[in-house]
Backbone of each chain as ProteinMPNN parsed JSONL, in Angstrom:
{"seq_chain_A": "MKKQASISLSPDPVIEAYKKDIDRTLLRENLKRTPEERIRNLMQLQRVAEELRRAGQRIKRQ", "coords_chain_A": {"N_chain_A": [[-6.693, 21.498, -24.813], [-8.349, 21.431, -28.008], [-9.434, 19.395, -29.351], [-10.303, 17.561, -27.015], [-12.418, 19.034, -25.797], [-14.965, 18.224, -25.347], [-15.099, 16.022, -23.834], [-16.077, 14.739, -20.786], [-14.885, 14.384, -17.886], [-16.616, 13.718, -15.859], [-17.943, 11.152, -13.296], [-18.812, 8.274, -14.487], [-21.343, 5.887, -14.819], [-21.177, 3.152, -15.586], [-18.234, 3.008, -15.63], [-17.8, 3.581, -13.244], [-19.033, 1.176, -11.911], [-17.139, -0.833, -12.833], [-14.956, -0.35, -11.538], [-15.313, -1.405, -9.074], [-14.42, -3.966, -9.168], [-11.157, -3.67, -9.657], [-8.006, -4.35, -8.835], [-6.62, -3.15, -6.362], [-4.339, -3.312, -4.731], [-2.458, -4.468, -6.127], [-1.993, -2.386, -7.752], [-1.04, -0.452, -5.845], [1.471, -1.671, -5.149], [2.975, -1.293, -7.695], [2.733, 1.315, -7.858], [4.884, 1.948, -5.998], [7.033, 1.505, -7.533], [9.558, 2.842, -10.006], [8.725, 4.676, -13.168], [10.277, 3.457, -15.279], [11.039, 1.147, -13.773], [8.454, -0.234, -13.799], [7.852, -0.305, -16.763], [10.08, -2.504, -17.078], [8.856, -4.463, -15.656], [6.676, -4.714, -16.977], [7.987, -5.882, -19.796], [8.611, -8.585, -18.666], [6.173, -9.696, -17.557], [5.569, -9.816, -20.229], [7.186, -11.773, -21.69], [6.541, -13.877, -19.589], [3.617, -14.33, -20.371], [4.114, -14.949, -23.164], [5.646, -17.515, -22.611], [3.36, -18.909, -21.439], [1.696, -18.942, -23.567], [2.759, -20.503, -25.512], [3.28, -22.65, -24.086], [0.418, -23.592, -24.056], [0.069, -24.006, -26.459], [1.392, -26.429, -27.24], [0.243, -27.98, -25.549], [-2.403, -28.281, -26.755], [-1.365, -29.285, -29.239], [-0.533, -32.205, -28.492]], "CA_chain_A": [[-6.656, 20.847, -26.278], [-9.786, 21.569, -28.46], [-10.23, 17.922, -29.134], [-11.064, 17.081, -25.906], [-13.219, 20.014, -24.826], [-16.533, 18.198, -24.976], [-15.33, 14.973, -23.209], [-16.381, 15.296, -19.71], [-14.405, 13.384, -16.787], [-17.546, 13.387, -14.854], [-17.852, 9.728, -12.984], [-19.665, 7.617, -15.794], [-22.073, 5.038, -14.066], [-20.671, 1.939, -16.04], [-16.917, 2.879, -15.559], [-17.834, 3.33, -11.817], [-19.18, -0.462, -12.08], [-16.048, -1.803, -13.065], [-13.989, 0.009, -10.59], [-15.26, -2.31, -8.19], [-13.243, -4.842, -9.576], [-9.879, -3.085, -9.54], [-7.154, -4.947, -7.731], [-6.021, -1.699, -5.34], [-3.382, -3.791, -3.927], [-1.752, -4.478, -7.053], [-1.459, -0.445, -8.184], [-0.424, 0.345, -4.894], [2.629, -2.028, -5.369], [2.985, -0.561, -8.71], [3.193, 2.761, -7.435], [6.471, 2.173, -5.555], [8.268, 1.509, -8.395], [9.61, 4.21, -10.982], [7.924, 4.413, -14.547], [11.189, 2.537, -15.898], [10.634, -0.301, -13.45], [7.099, -0.55, -14.482], [7.762, -0.772, -18.139], [10.673, -3.637, -17.157], [8.446, -5.138, -14.961], [5.969, -5.193, -18.258], [8.748, -6.649, -20.545], [8.903, -9.509, -17.83], [5.181, -10.313, -17.968], [5.364, -10.427, -21.562], [8.032, -13.168, -21.352], [5.779, -14.967, -19.031], [2.497, -14.471, -21.077], [4.548, -15.615, -24.332], [5.818, -18.914, -22.153], [2.034, -19.503, -21.028], [0.814, -19.293, -24.985], [3.823, -21.768, -26.063], [2.765, -24.093, -23.203], [-1.116, -23.813, -24.428], [-0.102, -24.565, -28.094], [2.162, -27.648, -26.989], [-0.78, -29.178, -24.768], [-3.337, -28.45, -28.114], [-0.936, -30.455, -30.472], [-0.78, -33.504, -27.853]], "C_chain_A": [[-8.366, 20.973, -26.907], [-10.416, 20.219, -28.451], [-11.105, 17.324, -28.385], [-12.102, 17.908, -24.98], [-14.524, 19.039, -24.8], [-16.116, 16.767, -24.152], [-14.937, 14.99, -21.72], [-15.637, 13.733, -18.944], [-15.103, 13.514, -15.574], [-17.427, 11.848, -14.708], [-19.384, 9.344, -14.174], [-20.323, 6.148, -14.936], [-21.312, 3.363, -14.548], [-19.128, 1.902, -15.705], [-16.779, 2.525, -14.243], [-18.241, 1.702, -11.75], [-18.249, -1.156, -12.009], [-14.869, -1.499, -12.432], [-13.784, -0.854, -9.319], [-14.627, -3.38, -7.902], [-11.675, -4.913, -9.804], [-9.304, -3.484, -8.493], [-6.416, -3.501, -7.127], [-4.583, -2.231, -5.138], [-2.204, -3.668, -5.148], [-0.931, -3.163, -7.876], [-0.842, 0.066, -7.131], [1.314, -0.595, -4.886], [3.31, -1.402, -6.706], [3.795, 0.806, -8.316], [4.375, 3.095, -6.758], [7.315, 2.017, -6.442], [8.387, 2.563, -9.282], [8.889, 3.363, -11.946], [8.917, 3.144, -14.994], [10.939, 1.192, -15.298], [9.371, -0.817, -14.088], [7.226, -1.076, -15.829], [9.053, -2.109, -18.194], [9.875, -4.557, -16.659], [7.022, -5.929, -16.275], [6.662, -6.008, -19.273], [8.637, -8.138, -19.695], [7.516, -10.271, -17.633], [5.136, -10.555, -19.188], [5.79, -11.722, -22.026], [6.761, -14.216, -21.092], [4.321, -15.239, -19.886], [2.947, -14.998, -22.24], [4.942, -17.022, -23.927], [4.473, -19.462, -22.013], [1.664, -19.822, -22.476], [1.494, -20.028, -25.865], [3.173, -23.172, -25.77], [1.354, -24.421, -23.672], [-0.719, -24.515, -26.009], [0.61, -26.151, -27.915], [0.983, -28.458, -26.501], [-1.926, -29.241, -26.188], [-3.005, -29.59, -28.933], [-0.866, -31.924, -29.788], [-1.873, -34.136, -27.981]], "O_chain_A": [[-9.365, 20.632, -26.273], [-11.445, 19.864, -27.875], [-12.172, 16.772, -28.653], [-12.505, 17.618, -23.854], [-15.212, 19.362, -23.832], [-17.164, 16.293, -23.715], [-13.779, 15.194, -21.356], [-15.765, 12.55, -19.259], [-14.572, 13.47, -14.464], [-16.959, 11.183, -15.632], [-20.433, 9.919, -14.465], [-19.473, 5.399, -14.453], [-20.991, 2.562, -13.669], [-18.672, 0.779, -15.488], [-16.055, 1.614, -13.841], [-17.265, 1.036, -11.406], [-18.252, -2.123, -11.247], [-13.843, -2.153, -12.618], [-12.749, -1.056, -8.683], [-14.292, -3.782, -6.788], [-11.053, -5.941, -10.07], [-9.711, -3.227, -7.36], [-5.565, -2.966, -7.837], [-3.661, -1.467, -5.424], [-1.24, -2.905, -5.083], [0.191, -3.036, -8.367], [-0.083, 1.018, -7.312], [2.289, 0.083, -4.562], [4.445, -0.977, -6.487], [4.965, 1.169, -8.428], [4.896, 4.209, -6.81], [8.464, 2.39, -6.21], [7.398, 3.281, -9.428], [8.536, 2.184, -11.91], [8.469, 2.0, -15.065], [10.676, 0.213, -15.997], [9.369, -1.784, -14.85], [6.772, -2.189, -16.095], [9.083, -2.748, -19.246], [10.053, -5.671, -17.152], [6.617, -7.085, -16.396], [5.975, -6.926, -19.72], [8.559, -9.018, -20.552], [7.615, -11.494, -17.537], [4.613, -11.637, -19.457], [5.098, -12.575, -22.581], [6.196, -14.997, -21.857], [3.968, -16.411, -20.016], [2.082, -15.774, -22.649], [4.66, -17.879, -24.765], [4.347, -20.59, -22.491], [1.303, -20.981, -22.679], [0.994, -20.269, -26.963], [2.785, -24.146, -26.416], [1.085, -25.622, -23.68], [-1.313, -25.48, -26.49], [0.146, -27.02, -28.653], [0.749, -29.552, -27.015], [-2.225, -30.367, -26.585], [-3.729, -30.516, -29.296], [-1.147, -32.863, -30.532], [-2.026, -35.223, -27.422]]}, "seq_chain_B": "MTDFEALLRALTGAKVKFIVVGGTAATAHGSARLTLDLDIVYERSKENTQALVSALAPHRPYLRGAPPGLPFSWDLRTIERGLNFTLTTALGDIDTLGEITGGGTYQDLLPHTVTLELFGMRCLCLSLECLIRVKRAAGRPKDFDAIAELETLKEGVEEKSD", "coords_chain_B": {"N_chain_B": [[7.816, -10.499, -28.245], [8.054, -7.371, -27.063], [10.71, -5.116, -27.516], [10.764, -2.739, -25.156], [12.572, -0.717, -24.288], [14.421, -0.583, -26.678], [13.043, -0.004, -28.788], [12.494, 2.641, -27.807], [15.134, 3.567, -27.641], [15.798, 3.424, -30.111], [13.843, 5.485, -31.693], [14.806, 7.904, -30.138], [17.113, 8.222, -30.588], [17.301, 8.404, -33.266], [16.162, 11.267, -32.994], [13.218, 11.562, -32.969], [10.598, 13.331, -32.914], [7.979, 12.485, -30.491], [5.736, 11.139, -28.695], [4.585, 8.876, -25.986], [1.661, 6.943, -25.693], [-1.519, 5.238, -25.111], [-1.248, 1.899, -24.326], [1.471, 1.479, -23.188], [1.96, 4.263, -21.76], [-0.063, 4.058, -19.631], [1.209, 2.133, -18.351], [3.531, 3.315, -17.316], [2.091, 5.014, -16.101], [1.075, 3.602, -13.829], [-0.322, 1.347, -14.346], [-1.476, -2.103, -14.504], [-2.281, -3.633, -16.14], [-1.601, -5.86, -19.157], [0.194, -4.985, -21.515], [0.829, -5.185, -25.465], [2.244, -3.996, -27.115], [4.253, -1.095, -28.825], [2.566, 2.281, -28.377], [2.629, 5.457, -30.201], [2.339, 8.692, -30.846], [3.406, 10.423, -33.445], [4.842, 13.518, -35.011], [3.837, 15.199, -37.529], [5.858, 16.434, -39.155], [7.815, 16.908, -42.381], [10.462, 16.438, -42.096], [10.484, 15.169, -39.445], [9.181, 12.771, -39.954], [10.69, 11.568, -41.656], [12.819, 11.361, -40.075], [11.315, 9.448, -38.38], [11.074, 7.142, -40.301], [13.928, 6.575, -40.627], [14.414, 5.82, -38.122], [13.354, 3.282, -37.562], [13.747, 1.739, -40.012], [16.069, -0.132, -39.735], [14.926, -2.168, -38.74], [13.263, -3.705, -40.07], [10.15, -2.772, -40.421], [6.569, -3.985, -40.753], [3.692, -4.232, -41.847], [1.474, -5.23, -39.375], [0.024, -8.187, -39.132], [-0.852, -8.381, -41.663], [-0.63, -10.13, -44.738], [2.275, -11.951, -45.49], [4.329, -10.626, -48.198], [3.399, -8.688, -49.3], [3.502, -5.448, -51.248], [5.001, -3.428, -49.306], [6.674, -0.82, -48.514], [8.573, 0.903, -46.177], [8.787, 3.962, -46.195], [9.197, 7.301, -46.591], [7.278, 8.482, -48.471], [5.195, 6.213, -48.319], [4.623, 7.125, -45.384], [3.686, 9.635, -45.696], [1.449, 9.188, -47.461], [-0.34, 7.591, -46.002], [-1.562, 7.606, -42.411], [-1.802, 6.953, -40.068], [0.258, 3.837, -38.649], [0.034, 0.354, -37.894], [2.533, -1.791, -36.765], [4.873, -4.496, -37.107], [8.134, -5.37, -35.809], [11.302, -6.059, -35.905], [12.41, -5.559, -33.412], [9.644, -5.745, -31.854], [6.43, -5.209, -31.487], [4.921, -2.107, -32.846], [3.023, 0.96, -32.765], [2.645, 3.606, -35.087], [1.308, 6.413, -34.835], [-0.254, 9.422, -36.328], [-2.522, 10.61, -35.536], [-4.755, 10.741, -32.704], [-7.871, 9.149, -31.737], [-10.119, 11.863, -30.173], [-8.126, 13.067, -28.992], [-6.287, 14.287, -30.801], [-3.313, 15.452, -32.758], [0.375, 15.318, -32.623], [1.078, 18.112, -32.0], [-1.405, 18.809, -30.71], [-1.403, 17.574, -28.595], [0.494, 17.706, -27.022], [0.509, 19.62, -25.089], [-0.323, 18.176, -23.229], [1.508, 16.367, -21.824], [4.077, 14.312, -19.782], [7.452, 14.592, -18.742], [9.121, 11.944, -18.868], [12.064, 9.925, -17.155], [13.224, 7.507, -18.909], [15.316, 4.21, -18.976], [17.512, 6.084, -19.205], [16.383, 7.985, -20.897], [14.599, 10.712, -22.077], [11.52, 10.996, -22.159], [8.49, 12.125, -24.053], [5.437, 11.361, -22.506], [2.14, 10.496, -22.483], [-0.376, 12.542, -20.041], [-2.096, 11.256, -17.132], [-4.436, 12.154, -16.763], [-5.144, 13.145, -19.488], [-4.629, 10.783, -20.773], [-6.95, 9.094, -19.906], [-9.357, 10.699, -21.005], [-8.667, 10.35, -23.663], [-9.16, 7.499, -23.661], [-11.688, 7.309, -22.92], [-12.968, 8.793, -25.275], [-12.919, 7.251, -27.149], [-14.273, 5.107, -26.741], [-14.744, 2.335, -26.558], [-15.909, -1.03, -25.436], [-14.2, -2.474, -24.488], [-12.329, -1.123, -23.363], [-13.313, -0.458, -21.194], [-12.589, -1.363, -18.494], [-10.114, -1.05, -18.632], [-10.079, 2.099, -18.159], [-11.303, 2.271, -16.077], [-9.256, 1.537, -14.245], [-7.776, 3.603, -14.479], [-8.534, 5.647, -13.581], [-8.886, 5.236, -11.285], [-6.553, 5.283, -10.238], [-5.67, 8.282, -10.671], [-7.507, 9.191, -8.85], [-6.272, 8.358, -6.809], [-4.943, 5.355, -5.391], [-5.211, 4.618, -2.721], [-7.29, 6.122, -1.411], [-9.905, 4.214, -1.176], [-10.203, 0.952, 0.468], [-9.73, -2.336, -0.23]], "CA_chain_B": [[7.907, -9.56, -27.245], [8.29, -6.062, -27.248], [11.688, -4.155, -26.588], [10.24, -1.366, -25.594], [13.862, -0.033, -24.709], [15.173, -0.758, -27.496], [12.456, 1.12, -29.776], [12.509, 3.923, -27.642], [16.235, 4.161, -27.772], [15.967, 3.711, -31.565], [13.579, 6.543, -31.763], [15.466, 9.096, -29.701], [18.554, 8.107, -31.223], [17.056, 8.958, -34.427], [15.739, 12.314, -32.703], [11.845, 11.473, -33.712], [9.612, 13.826, -32.143], [7.024, 11.566, -30.333], [4.542, 10.946, -27.415], [4.126, 7.838, -25.931], [0.114, 6.808, -25.58], [-1.967, 4.074, -25.017], [-1.132, 1.23, -23.007], [2.476, 1.714, -22.27], [1.654, 4.986, -21.537], [-0.813, 3.731, -18.9], [2.185, 1.158, -17.465], [4.243, 3.952, -16.929], [1.337, 5.547, -14.793], [1.425, 2.573, -12.755], [-1.552, 0.248, -14.79], [-0.978, -3.229, -13.975], [-2.718, -4.154, -17.385], [-0.401, -6.25, -19.734], [0.12, -4.399, -23.074], [1.901, -6.109, -25.797], [2.856, -3.041, -28.042], [4.526, 0.272, -27.964], [1.863, 3.222, -29.194], [3.333, 6.345, -30.16], [2.155, 9.583, -31.895], [4.766, 11.215, -33.659], [4.984, 14.685, -35.282], [3.554, 14.82, -38.602], [6.441, 17.172, -40.381], [8.601, 16.121, -43.34], [11.804, 16.185, -41.163], [10.133, 14.091, -38.327], [8.542, 11.704, -40.888], [12.071, 11.252, -42.008], [13.54, 10.739, -38.728], [10.848, 8.126, -37.816], [11.627, 6.385, -41.112], [15.26, 6.287, -40.248], [14.709, 5.053, -36.61], [12.859, 1.81, -37.573], [13.933, 1.278, -41.115], [16.981, -1.245, -39.616], [14.414, -3.191, -37.921], [12.382, -4.245, -40.847], [8.878, -2.846, -39.947], [5.925, -4.719, -41.676], [2.13, -4.01, -41.561], [0.965, -6.182, -38.666], [-1.165, -9.191, -39.191], [-1.103, -8.265, -43.27], [0.093, -11.421, -45.088], [3.579, -11.546, -46.093], [5.001, -10.534, -49.489], [2.903, -7.198, -49.597], [4.555, -4.508, -51.848], [4.923, -2.351, -48.318], [7.526, -0.364, -48.362], [8.713, 1.663, -45.307], [9.418, 5.083, -46.583], [8.575, 9.003, -46.595], [6.339, 8.436, -49.46], [4.514, 5.508, -47.835], [4.193, 7.586, -44.368], [2.826, 10.783, -45.731], [-0.043, 8.82, -47.983], [-0.984, 7.448, -44.727], [-1.39, 8.356, -41.045], [-1.625, 5.535, -38.397], [0.64, 2.484, -38.824], [0.212, -0.456, -36.91], [3.773, -2.366, -37.501], [5.718, -5.318, -36.278], [9.204, -4.563, -36.013], [12.443, -7.283, -35.533], [12.134, -5.344, -32.163], [8.474, -5.885, -31.409], [5.418, -3.806, -32.286], [4.638, -0.776, -32.262], [1.593, 1.745, -33.633], [2.85, 5.012, -35.283], [0.278, 7.241, -35.189], [-0.64, 10.526, -36.503], [-3.55, 11.249, -34.478], [-5.631, 9.769, -32.263], [-9.168, 9.73, -31.325], [-10.223, 12.524, -29.132], [-6.533, 13.701, -28.545], [-5.69, 14.849, -32.215], [-2.083, 15.256, -33.212], [1.12, 15.613, -31.701], [0.516, 19.343, -31.313], [-2.68, 19.013, -29.958], [-1.054, 16.596, -26.988], [1.968, 18.324, -26.604], [0.451, 20.484, -23.651], [-0.726, 17.487, -22.106], [2.314, 15.317, -21.718], [5.054, 14.862, -18.796], [8.563, 14.005, -19.552], [9.613, 10.562, -18.133], [12.956, 9.535, -17.558], [13.165, 5.985, -18.854], [16.326, 3.793, -19.544], [18.386, 7.149, -19.535], [16.269, 8.736, -22.006], [13.803, 11.771, -21.696], [10.595, 10.708, -23.302], [7.123, 12.479, -23.615], [4.476, 10.58, -22.4], [0.703, 11.394, -22.38], [-0.509, 12.875, -18.952], [-2.865, 10.642, -16.81], [-5.885, 12.81, -17.125], [-5.536, 12.836, -20.996], [-5.189, 9.103, -21.284], [-8.308, 8.819, -19.479], [-10.039, 11.367, -21.702], [-8.542, 9.46, -24.907], [-9.686, 6.408, -23.778], [-12.959, 7.639, -22.943], [-13.145, 9.16, -26.41], [-12.732, 5.917, -28.048], [-15.783, 4.65, -25.904], [-14.766, 0.921, -26.847], [-16.288, -1.522, -24.33], [-12.975, -3.066, -24.376], [-11.212, -0.564, -22.482], [-13.926, 0.362, -19.768], [-11.823, -2.023, -17.53], [-8.565, 0.084, -18.507], [-10.577, 3.373, -17.964], [-11.636, 1.907, -14.356], [-7.929, 1.444, -13.694], [-6.465, 4.504, -14.923], [-9.217, 6.635, -13.043], [-8.718, 4.295, -9.96], [-4.967, 5.567, -10.268], [-6.042, 9.392, -10.873], [-8.146, 9.131, -7.724], [-5.859, 7.828, -5.645], [-5.543, 4.574, -4.919], [-5.107, 4.712, -1.421], [-8.681, 6.125, -0.856], [-10.637, 3.294, -1.123], [-9.697, -0.002, 0.221], [-10.148, -3.257, -1.191]], "C_chain_B": [[8.248, -8.251, -27.853], [9.257, -5.625, -26.558], [11.022, -2.91, -26.243], [11.636, -0.331, -25.172], [14.5, 0.358, -25.494], [14.562, 0.22, -28.48], [12.324, 2.444, -29.383], [13.949, 4.356, -27.926], [16.401, 4.353, -29.446], [15.128, 5.199, -31.932], [14.267, 7.675, -31.166], [16.616, 9.402, -30.116], [18.406, 8.835, -32.779], [16.44, 10.589, -34.268], [14.466, 12.59, -33.506], [11.392, 12.172, -32.236], [8.218, 12.896, -31.83], [6.321, 11.513, -28.729], [4.112, 9.479, -27.324], [2.725, 7.886, -25.187], [-0.117, 5.549, -25.068], [-1.447, 3.123, -24.018], [0.403, 1.187, -22.185], [2.606, 2.688, -21.61], [0.965, 4.861, -19.934], [0.288, 2.745, -17.611], [2.91, 2.161, -16.625], [3.552, 4.918, -15.893], [1.228, 4.813, -13.615], [0.254, 1.322, -12.993], [-0.704, -1.212, -14.71], [-1.659, -4.0, -14.98], [-1.325, -4.641, -18.439], [-0.766, -5.841, -21.252], [1.162, -4.758, -24.101], [2.589, -5.033, -27.173], [3.231, -1.516, -27.647], [3.494, 1.331, -29.081], [2.697, 4.519, -28.891], [2.318, 7.27, -30.903], [3.027, 10.268, -32.209], [4.187, 12.913, -34.592], [4.796, 15.051, -36.706], [4.588, 15.874, -39.962], [7.22, 16.082, -41.158], [9.637, 15.852, -42.626], [11.672, 15.247, -40.241], [9.922, 12.929, -38.742], [9.727, 10.997, -41.602], [12.875, 10.439, -40.98], [13.073, 9.271, -38.318], [11.206, 6.988, -39.024], [12.761, 5.882, -40.747], [15.109, 5.462, -39.249], [14.134, 3.61, -36.851], [12.964, 0.963, -38.798], [15.258, -0.035, -41.115], [16.309, -2.052, -39.071], [13.328, -3.455, -38.545], [10.949, -4.156, -40.527], [8.161, -3.061, -41.072], [4.41, -4.142, -41.347], [1.719, -5.486, -40.551], [0.002, -7.154, -38.828], [-1.654, -8.819, -40.717], [-0.565, -9.614, -43.559], [1.222, -10.735, -45.749], [3.684, -11.628, -47.652], [4.171, -9.422, -50.029], [3.821, -6.348, -50.28], [4.861, -3.363, -50.64], [6.064, -1.981, -47.984], [7.896, 0.893, -47.15], [9.601, 2.993, -45.556], [8.866, 6.406, -46.323], [7.47, 8.963, -47.387], [5.07, 7.526, -48.823], [3.774, 6.225, -46.415], [2.964, 8.69, -44.63], [1.337, 10.256, -46.499], [-0.936, 8.091, -47.263], [-1.074, 8.148, -43.546], [-0.979, 7.305, -40.057], [-0.744, 3.968, -38.945], [0.692, 1.661, -37.885], [1.36, -1.523, -37.27], [4.043, -3.716, -36.592], [7.019, -4.758, -36.884], [10.511, -6.003, -35.624], [12.39, -6.936, -34.072], [10.855, -5.32, -31.121], [7.527, -5.129, -32.149], [4.959, -3.093, -31.772], [3.466, -0.271, -33.368], [1.984, 3.189, -33.78], [1.821, 5.791, -35.468], [0.177, 8.739, -35.192], [-1.581, 11.477, -36.204], [-4.346, 10.294, -33.932], [-6.779, 10.162, -31.797], [-9.504, 10.417, -30.058], [-9.047, 13.227, -28.645], [-5.929, 14.553, -29.63], [-4.212, 14.577, -32.577], [-1.052, 15.608, -32.296], [0.984, 17.065, -30.873], [-0.717, 19.651, -30.41], [-2.714, 18.269, -28.22], [0.092, 17.021, -26.298], [1.562, 19.131, -24.75], [0.087, 19.544, -22.545], [0.145, 16.041, -21.818], [3.033, 15.808, -20.359], [5.976, 14.066, -19.499], [8.907, 12.883, -18.035], [10.997, 10.501, -18.427], [12.793, 7.806, -17.652], [14.325, 5.253, -19.38], [17.511, 4.905, -19.886], [17.942, 8.123, -20.765], [14.948, 9.617, -21.572], [12.849, 11.123, -22.82], [9.421, 11.628, -22.515], [6.074, 11.238, -23.374], [3.03, 11.32, -21.812], [0.356, 11.488, -20.497], [-1.461, 11.674, -18.612], [-4.345, 11.048, -17.204], [-6.021, 12.695, -18.507], [-5.639, 11.568, -20.997], [-6.328, 8.864, -20.89], [-9.268, 9.562, -20.658], [-10.138, 10.838, -23.155], [-9.378, 8.478, -25.047], [-11.165, 6.487, -23.706], [-13.779, 7.894, -24.38], [-13.662, 8.523, -27.148], [-13.844, 5.191, -27.673], [-15.886, 3.234, -26.713], [-14.876, 0.282, -25.297], [-14.901, -1.987, -23.682], [-11.806, -2.553, -23.181], [-11.853, 0.286, -21.388], [-12.9, -0.174, -18.704], [-10.313, -1.118, -17.364], [-8.976, 1.542, -18.016], [-10.691, 3.519, -16.346], [-10.313, 2.283, -13.744], [-7.397, 2.781, -13.498], [-7.238, 5.722, -13.754], [-9.18, 6.417, -11.413], [-7.024, 5.096, -9.446], [-4.929, 7.086, -10.053], [-6.497, 9.766, -9.466], [-7.324, 8.823, -6.492], [-5.882, 6.399, -4.859], [-5.726, 4.107, -3.319], [-6.626, 5.225, -0.576], [-9.622, 5.381, -0.514], [-9.682, 1.859, -0.765], [-10.346, -1.52, -0.502], [-11.546, -3.854, -0.603]], "O_chain_B": [[8.666, -8.114, -29.002], [9.191, -5.56, -25.33], [10.759, -2.089, -27.121], [11.72, 0.767, -25.723], [15.165, 1.391, -25.413], [15.234, 1.118, -28.988], [12.101, 3.352, -30.183], [14.087, 5.467, -28.436], [17.031, 5.283, -29.95], [15.819, 6.064, -32.47], [14.279, 8.623, -31.952], [17.147, 10.512, -30.091], [19.211, 9.61, -33.297], [16.231, 11.193, -35.32], [14.381, 13.431, -34.401], [11.619, 11.862, -31.067], [7.458, 12.602, -32.752], [6.834, 12.091, -27.771], [3.482, 8.89, -28.202], [2.541, 8.661, -24.248], [0.771, 4.813, -24.639], [-1.21, 3.538, -22.884], [0.555, 0.953, -20.986], [3.346, 2.505, -20.644], [1.47, 5.559, -19.054], [0.141, 2.715, -16.389], [2.974, 2.011, -15.405], [4.179, 5.513, -15.018], [1.281, 5.332, -12.5], [-0.047, 0.515, -12.114], [0.515, -1.317, -14.846], [-1.669, -5.205, -14.725], [-0.282, -3.992, -18.515], [-1.697, -6.237, -21.953], [2.341, -4.681, -23.755], [3.347, -5.471, -28.038], [2.826, -0.862, -26.686], [3.581, 1.244, -30.306], [3.287, 4.754, -27.837], [1.453, 6.708, -31.574], [3.614, 10.873, -31.312], [2.984, 13.174, -34.624], [5.897, 15.266, -37.213], [4.294, 16.039, -41.146], [7.335, 14.888, -40.88], [9.744, 14.633, -42.495], [12.594, 14.446, -40.084], [10.35, 11.967, -38.106], [9.59, 9.868, -42.074], [13.38, 9.317, -41.024], [13.767, 8.294, -38.038], [11.636, 5.909, -38.614], [12.758, 4.677, -40.493], [15.612, 4.342, -39.344], [14.64, 2.744, -36.137], [12.509, -0.179, -38.864], [15.471, -0.748, -42.096], [16.992, -3.012, -38.715], [12.297, -3.507, -37.874], [10.355, -5.217, -40.334], [8.538, -2.677, -42.179], [4.303, -3.527, -40.286], [1.698, -6.619, -41.031], [-1.119, -6.721, -38.561], [-2.85, -8.97, -40.964], [-0.046, -10.237, -42.633], [1.313, -9.636, -46.295], [3.195, -12.562, -48.288], [4.242, -9.213, -51.24], [5.001, -6.458, -49.945], [4.978, -2.233, -51.115], [6.663, -2.669, -47.157], [7.321, 1.953, -47.399], [10.783, 3.119, -45.234], [7.826, 6.38, -45.664], [6.504, 9.531, -46.876], [3.965, 8.068, -48.808], [2.576, 6.02, -46.225], [1.838, 8.739, -44.134], [0.264, 10.787, -46.214], [-2.091, 7.886, -47.634], [-0.685, 9.316, -43.551], [0.075, 7.047, -39.475], [-1.341, 3.136, -39.627], [1.348, 1.996, -36.898], [1.038, -2.225, -38.229], [3.473, -3.912, -35.518], [7.169, -4.056, -37.884], [10.096, -6.899, -34.89], [12.32, -7.913, -33.327], [10.923, -4.997, -29.935], [7.737, -4.529, -33.203], [4.56, -3.07, -30.608], [3.104, -0.824, -34.406], [1.768, 3.983, -32.865], [1.409, 5.755, -36.627], [0.485, 9.347, -34.167], [-1.597, 12.685, -36.439], [-4.634, 9.223, -34.466], [-6.932, 11.327, -31.428], [-9.303, 9.863, -28.977], [-9.225, 14.06, -27.756], [-5.134, 15.452, -29.356], [-3.905, 13.391, -32.696], [-1.365, 16.152, -31.237], [0.843, 17.229, -29.661], [-0.873, 20.566, -29.601], [-3.462, 18.329, -27.244], [0.499, 16.69, -25.185], [2.185, 19.109, -23.688], [0.11, 19.807, -21.342], [-0.356, 14.93, -21.64], [2.919, 16.912, -19.826], [5.775, 13.24, -20.389], [8.913, 13.026, -16.812], [11.41, 10.841, -19.536], [12.38, 7.049, -16.773], [14.523, 5.648, -20.529], [18.358, 4.646, -20.741], [18.698, 8.82, -21.443], [14.26, 9.14, -20.67], [13.169, 10.809, -23.966], [9.253, 11.875, -21.321], [6.033, 10.266, -24.128], [2.867, 12.269, -21.046], [0.79, 10.613, -19.747], [-1.76, 10.971, -19.577], [-5.176, 10.374, -17.813], [-7.047, 12.125, -18.877], [-6.751, 11.091, -21.223], [-6.954, 8.231, -21.741], [-9.995, 8.763, -21.249], [-11.181, 10.801, -23.807], [-10.154, 8.308, -25.988], [-11.843, 5.747, -24.417], [-14.879, 7.408, -24.643], [-14.649, 8.832, -27.816], [-14.375, 4.57, -28.594], [-16.871, 2.965, -27.4], [-14.309, 0.705, -24.289], [-14.628, -1.842, -22.491], [-10.945, -3.113, -22.502], [-11.383, 1.268, -20.813], [-12.361, 0.694, -18.017], [-9.695, -0.712, -16.38], [-8.087, 2.165, -17.435], [-10.346, 4.44, -15.606], [-10.206, 3.164, -12.891], [-6.688, 3.093, -12.541], [-6.54, 6.555, -13.177], [-9.4, 7.261, -10.544], [-6.657, 5.31, -8.291], [-4.112, 7.388, -9.184], [-5.867, 10.658, -8.897], [-7.707, 9.03, -5.341], [-6.628, 6.214, -3.898], [-6.468, 3.182, -2.986], [-6.985, 4.837, 0.535], [-10.302, 5.727, 0.452], [-8.682, 1.584, -1.427], [-11.356, -1.574, -1.204], [-12.169, -4.705, -1.237]]}, "name": "protein", "num_of_chains": 2, "seq": "MKKQASISLSPDPVIEAYKKDIDRTLLRENLKRTPEERIRNLMQLQRVAEELRRAGQRIKRQMTDFEALLRALTGAKVKFIVVGGTAATAHGSARLTLDLDIVYERSKENTQALVSALAPHRPYLRGAPPGLPFSWDLRTIERGLNFTLTTALGDIDTLGEITGGGTYQDLLPHTVTLELFGMRCLCLSLECLIRVKRAAGRPKDFDAIAELETLKEGVEEKSD"}
């Protein structure tokens, strides 16, 4: 890809620093799923996030 | 909430040529991060742009975050005048992109895709390596964590223990 030619994938010290905080257990569990299962799981997470957001708004109103 | 299955079904049903990119592509590759919208790069031919219009029109696309009541019309002319559209629809949020930083157009990205079987449909998805390149090219600090996760997936999560 012409537009990607100049973008190196060599280690970047900033990104390497972020890697220390990656939850590898979570990734391992994800990799046991199929891509479709991962997207279904994402939709479930969205539902939970939306429910938490609504709960937060209710608390603010009280 | 974004109904990824319904959006993908609408696009494939209308025979839109598109590539799944961004957070949803990252999820498909194993990312555990929460993403709220579907990002796609679509092919910019007139025929395909019309297919994109037809696919989303029944789901009332509107510019995400824009005030209501703008004279926005989801039609061929509007899309041809623009390139990238961040939309909200009845099925959820979708970004329809004619081009992405560091990746280019649909044609540029095509050799860097994998075919995934999703919900009974065959969808093109950006490869993990290309996804990393594109995120690196964007250079946004908010993506550093996502890039670190994608690179960990590429290196193989088993290599290092927690």
